[in-house]
C-alpha positions as CSV (number, residue, x, y, z in Angstrom):
1,M,142.4,77.5,83.0
2,K,144.1,76.3,86.2
3,Q,142.2,73.9,88.5
4,K,141.4,75.6,91.8
5,I,142.4,73.7,94.8
6,L,141.8,74.5,98.5
7,V,144.4,72.9,100.8
8,V,143.3,72.5,104.4
9,D,145.6,71.6,107.3
10,D,145.9,73.1,110.8
11,E,149.7,72.5,110.5
12,R,150.5,75.7,108.5
13,V,153.8,74.4,107.2
14,I,152.1,71.4,105.6
15,A,149.3,73.5,104.0
16,D,151.7,76.2,102.8
17,T,154.2,73.6,101.4
18,L,151.4,71.8,99.5
19,V,150.2,75.1,98.1
20,I,153.6,76.0,96.8
21,I,154.1,72.6,95.2
22,L,150.6,72.7,93.6
23,N,151.1,76.3,92.3
24,R,154.5,75.4,90.8
25,N,152.8,72.4,89.0
26,G,150.0,74.2,87.2
27,F,147.3,74.5,89.8
28,E,145.8,77.5,91.5
29,A,146.0,76.5,95.1
30,T,145.2,78.4,98.3
31,A,145.4,77.4,102.0
32,A,143.0,77.3,104.9
33,Y,144.2,76.4,108.4
34,S,141.0,75.1,109.9
35,G,137.9,73.3,109.0
36,E,135.7,76.3,109.7
37,S,137.9,78.6,107.6
38,A,137.9,76.0,104.8
39,V,134.1,76.1,104.6
40,E,134.1,79.9,104.5
41,L,136.9,80.1,101.9
42,A,135.2,77.5,99.8
43,K,132.0,79.6,99.7
44,L,134.1,82.5,98.3
45,T,136.6,80.8,96.0
46,K,134.5,77.8,94.8
47,P,137.4,75.4,94.3
48,E,137.1,72.3,92.1
49,M,139.0,70.3,94.7
50,I,139.6,70.2,98.4
51,I,142.7,68.4,99.8
52,S,142.2,68.3,103.6
53,D,143.7,66.8,106.7
54,V,141.2,64.9,108.7
55,I,142.2,65.5,112.3
56,M,142.2,69.3,113.1
57,N,141.5,71.3,116.3
58,D,138.2,72.9,115.5
59,M,136.2,71.1,112.9
60,N,137.6,67.9,111.5
61,G,138.2,67.5,107.8
62,I,135.4,65.1,107.2
63,D,132.8,67.5,108.7
64,A,134.2,70.3,106.7
65,A,134.1,68.2,103.5
66,I,130.5,67.3,104.1
67,Q,129.6,71.0,104.5
68,I,131.6,72.0,101.5
69,R,130.1,69.2,99.4
70,G,126.7,70.5,100.4
71,L,127.6,73.9,99.0
72,L,129.6,72.7,96.0
73,P,128.3,69.3,95.0
74,T,130.7,68.8,92.1
75,C,133.8,69.7,94.3
76,K,136.2,66.7,94.5
77,I,137.4,65.9,98.0
78,L,140.7,64.2,98.8
79,L,141.4,63.6,102.5
80,F,144.8,62.8,104.1
81,S,145.6,61.7,107.6
82,G,148.3,60.0,109.6
83,Q,146.1,59.3,112.6
84,A,144.3,56.1,113.6
85,A,141.2,58.0,114.6
86,T,140.5,58.7,111.0
87,A,139.1,55.2,110.4
88,D,136.3,55.8,112.9
89,L,135.4,59.2,111.4
90,L,135.4,57.8,107.9
91,E,133.1,54.9,108.9
92,K,130.7,57.3,110.6
93,A,130.6,59.4,107.4
94,R,130.0,56.3,105.3
95,T,127.0,55.3,107.4
96,Q,125.6,58.8,106.7
97,G,126.1,58.3,102.9
98,H,129.4,60.2,102.4
99,E,132.3,58.6,100.5
100,F,135.7,60.2,100.4
101,E,139.1,59.3,98.9
102,I,141.9,59.2,101.5
103,L,145.7,59.3,101.3
104,A,148.0,58.3,104.1
105,K,150.0,61.2,105.7
106,P,152.8,62.0,105.1
107,V,152.0,62.2,101.4
108,H,154.8,62.4,98.9
109,P,154.4,65.4,96.6
110,Q,154.9,63.3,93.5
111,D,152.2,60.8,94.6
112,L,149.8,63.6,95.2
113,L,150.5,65.2,91.8
114,T,150.0,61.8,90.1
115,R,146.7,61.3,91.9
116,L,145.5,64.8,90.9
117,R,146.4,64.3,87.2
118,S,144.7,60.9,86.9
């Protein structure tokens, strides 16, 4: 059975490209283009993993991840970001008891696949 992954990024090209790469490498990936839509889609599809950008226009990826983890406690969360503001958001989440793995953006597809398979 393929691992279900929800990819979240408000840059559609990035989300769609990651979905294509993941689907071609044995995963069942779908895309969401905002934090709010990620929470709704996670309720419906119940993914085993979320791969999400942090800085997005509506709800940031950390807030979405916290909500999704509340709904799906066993869901793995992998965040990625290329923005300096991420550090402050991650620190705030840590003080509230939330720990997340983070990758620097841009992420090389092979590095992502290696991380997912480890």
